N, C-alpha and C positions, 0 to 999 in steps of 0.2 A: 811409101805407097799409101799406107793407111791414113797418114796425116793429110796427104794430098787429096785422097778421096773424100775425107771428112770435110775439108775446106770447100771442094767442088760441090759436094752434096748440100752443104750449108748454103752456098751461094744460090744453087738451083732452087732450094726450098724458099729462100727469101724472095727470089724473083717470082716464083709461082704464087706466093702469098700476096705479093705486090700487084700481080696481074689479076688475081682472083680473090680479092679481099672478102667479097660477099660469101664465098664458099667457106672461108675460115670462120666467118661470123655465124652462118646459118646451118652448118653441117650437123651440129648437135644442139638443137634448141633446148634450153633448160625449162621445159614446160611442166616439169614435175618437181615439186619441192618435198624433200624428205625432212620430216619434223625432227628437230634436234632438241636435246635436253634444254629445258628452260624456255623454249619458244612459246609464244602466245599468238592467238589469232590476230589481235591488233598489231603486233610487231610484224607478223608475216604480211598482213594487209598493207602496212606502210611500206615494207620493203618492195612490194610488187605494185605499188600505186593503185591499190584497189580498196575495197571495203570489206569489213567483216561479213556483212550480209551477202556480198557477192561470193566470197569464199564458201560460205555455208550453202548457198544455192548451187554453186558449181560442184561441190564435193558431197552434197547430201549430209551435211553435219547437223545433228539433232541438238547439240549443245555447243557451248563456246570452248569446250575442253578438247585439246588435241594430245595425242600420245606420241612418245618418241618412236620413230620408225614409221609412223603413219605417212602415207603419200598423198599430197594434195596437188590437184591441177591448179596452175597459176597462170596469169596472163604473161605474155612475153613480148619482146620487140624482135622482129625478124627482118633481115635484109635479103631482098630477092636476088636469086642467082639465076644463071642461064638455065632455061628449061622449066623453071617453076611455073605452076599454075595455081590459081586460087583453090581449086579442088584438092590438089596435092598438098598444099600448105595446110589446109584445114584438116585433112585426114591425118597428117603427121603430127599435128599439134592439138588434137582433141577439140577441134573447133568446127565451124560450119562456114560455107561460103557466104551465107547471108550475114552472119555475125561479123565476119571480117570486113565485108563491104560496108555494113552499118557503122562499125567502129572507126573506119578510116574514110568515111564519106566518099566511097568509090561509086561511080555511076555506071561502071562497066567492069568486065572481068579482065580487062587489059592490064598487064603488069610490065614494068621495065626493070632492067638489071640495076641494082643499087637502091631500089625503092625500099623505104623503111616502113614496115607495117606493124601495127599493134594487133596482137592475136589474143582475143579473149576466149577462154575455154567455154564449152557448152554448159548450160545450166540444167539441173534436174528439176522435175516437177514436184513441188513440195507444198503442203499445207500443214502448218504447225510441225509436229514431229513426224508426220506421215510423208514418206518419200515414194512416189509412184515411178516405176522403172520398166523398161524392156529387159529381156534376158541379157542382152549385151551390156546395158547400163548397169545391171545388177552385178554382172561378172566384174566389171571395172571397179565398181564401188566396193565390192567384197574384198578383192585382192589389194586394194589400196588401204583398206581399213586395218585397225589394230584392235584386238579384243583382249581385255585385261583380266578375263576369268577363264577357267578351264572349260572347254566344250568337248564332250565326247558322246553326246546323244542328239540325234535329230528326230524330232517328234513329227508324226503325220496325223493331222486331224481333218475333219470336214466340219463346216459350219452347221450343217443340217438346216438351220434357219439363221440367217437368210439363205435362200436357195437361188437357183437360176432364174426363177420367175421374178425375183426382186432386182435383178441386174439388168440395166437398160443400155449398157455399153458406154455410159459416160458418168455414172454415179459412184465411181470408185471411192472418192473421199467421203461422200455422204454415207456410204455403207460402213466405212472405217470409223467415222465419228459415231455412228449408231452403235457399232460393236463396242467402241471405247466407253461410251456413256453407259451401256448396259453392264459392262464388266465392272465399272466403278460404282455405279449407283445401286444396281440390283445384286451384284455378286460381292461387293465390298472389297474388290481388289484395287491396288494402287494405280493401275494403268490398264490399258488394253492388255489382254493376257498374252497374245501371241507376238512373236518377233516379226514374223513374215505372214503375209496373206497373198494367195494367188487367186486370180479372177478367170472367168470363162474365156475372156479374150486373150489370155496369156500374159497379161500384165502382172507385175509383182509390186507389192507394197511392203516396205520395211517401216514398222511403227514403233514397237517397243525396242529401245536400243539394245544392241547385242551384248553390251556390257552389263545388262540387267537380266537375270534369269527370268524365264517366263513364269506366269501363274496359271492356275487352273486345277480342275478336278483330277488330273492325272497324278498329282501328288508331288511332294518335295523331292523324292528320290529321283524321279525322272526330270524334274525341273532344275535342280541345282546346277547340273552341268549340261543342260539342254538348250537347244534352239527349237522353238515351237513354230511349225508351219500350219497355218489354218487355210484350208482350201475351200473357197466359196462354192457351196453346192451341197445337195443331199445325195450322196453316192451309195445309199442303200439300194439294193436291186428293186427295180420297178419305179424308180424316181429319176433324178437327173442323169442323163447320159453325158459323161465328161467329153468336152470338146477336144479336138486334136491339139489346139493351141494350149489349153490348160494342161493337158497330159504332157506335152513336150516341156512346158515350163516346170512342172513338178519334178520331172526327171532331171532337168537341167540344173535347177537350184539345189536339189539334193546332192547331185554330183559335185557341183561347185563347192558346196559346204564341206563335203567329204574331202575334197582336195585341200581346201583351206585349212581344215583342222586335222588332216592326216588320218582320216577314218576309212576303214574297210567295210563295205556294205555287209551287214549281218544283223541278226536279231538283237545283238548287244549294242549296236551303234545306230541303226535306223529302226525306230520303234513305232508301233501303232498304239493309239489310245486304248483300243480294244484289249490290249494285253495287260492292262493294269486294273486292279480291283478298286472300285470306287470307295469302298468302306475302309479297307486296310491300307490302301495306297501302295500295295506291293505288286510286283510283276507276277502275273499268273499265266502269261502266254495264252495257250488255247484251253486252259483248264478252268477259266472263270465261269461261274454260274451266270445265266442271263440276267438275273436281277441285280447282279453286282458289277457288271461290266457294260460299257457302251458298245454300240456297233461301230463307232468312229474308228477309222476314217471312212467306213461304209462297207456293206457286204458286197458291193460291186466295185470297190476301189482296186484297180489293176487286177481284176479277177477275183478279189475277195479280201477278207480282213484277217485270215489265219496266218500263222507263221509260214506254212508251206506255200500259201499264195504269195507272200512277200519274197520267199526264197526263189520260187520258180518264175514269178512274173515281174516283180519289181526290181529286185537287186541286180539281175543281169542287165537291165536297161541302164541302171545307174552306173554300173561298172563300165559299160561301154562308153557312156557319156563322159565319165571321168577320164578315160584314155584320150578321147577327142579334145577335152579341155586342156589336159596336160600337154598334148602334142601342139596345140595352138599357142601355148605359152613358151615353147622352146625357141 
C-alpha cells in the first residue's frame, strides 16, 4: 500500500508541476542573497547580471566590503503565474511597479501566464557615504546588515545647531555634509561623529558606518561599544518643539536597534549625552555639575534629560515599539 501510494503521489506531483510550471518557478523567488565566505561584490554582481554600483545603491552599502551572513537584495527573473499582478510581484520581491515596467519595457499593467519578467530591487537614496531612508527602509537595511563589533549602548544626542530653522524639508544631504565637514575640520575627527541622524520630517540618515565606533565629546567609554544617534533640533525647553514624525522615528529606530543588538531599554543601554562628564568622560548620570555636562539631548527631550525622565517617558515607548517590531518579524 505504501509503495503504491508513493507511486501515485509521485505521478500526481509530476502532473501538477507539468500543468503549473510557473508556480514551481515563481513560488519562492530568490530575491535575497546571503553572503557566503569568500564572496565579493564583483562576484555577486556577475552572478546576478548587475553591477557593483547597483548592489551598493540597492542595499545601502557604504564600502565594497561585505560580511558573511549579510543579506543583499538582488535582481531576479520571475515567471508569471495565475493571479499575479504587478503590484503583488513588486511587493513580494522588494521592487516597485514602475521599476518592473521600466526594466521590462511594459506599456501597461497587463500580464500573462508564463511571462518572464526581470525584477530589479528598489534603490536607496544615497550621496557618498550618507544613506537617507524612511523608517521602513531603515528597518530592512538594519536587519539585513552585519556589524563586526560589539554594540551595547545607544546614545541619544541633539544637534542644538543646526536646529529646525535650518531644515527646509529637502536639504538633508546638505546638512549632513555640513556636519561632516565641521566634525572633520573643526573638531579634528576622522569622519562625521554620529552613525545616525534623524530629521524633523521623520527621515533617517546613516552616515558613519556601524562597524566604526562613533566619535565625540561623550568620550571613549560610551563610544567604543556605542551607536550614536544625532537628532536634528534644539530640544532644550523654549526652543524647537519636536514634530510627531521625528518623535516616532526616534522611538522606532531606538527600538529597532535594541532588537537588533539584543538590548533592554535601561540607563545602561540607552544613554543620554547629559549623563557623561565632559572633562573626565565618566558617566555621572544626574550628578554632573552644569559646567561639566551638556544638556544634550535637551531639557525637553521626551519630557526631560534626567534618568527619571528616560525611565518614565522614553523607555516605555521604546519597549512597546520593540514588541511591535518583533511581532511584525514573526
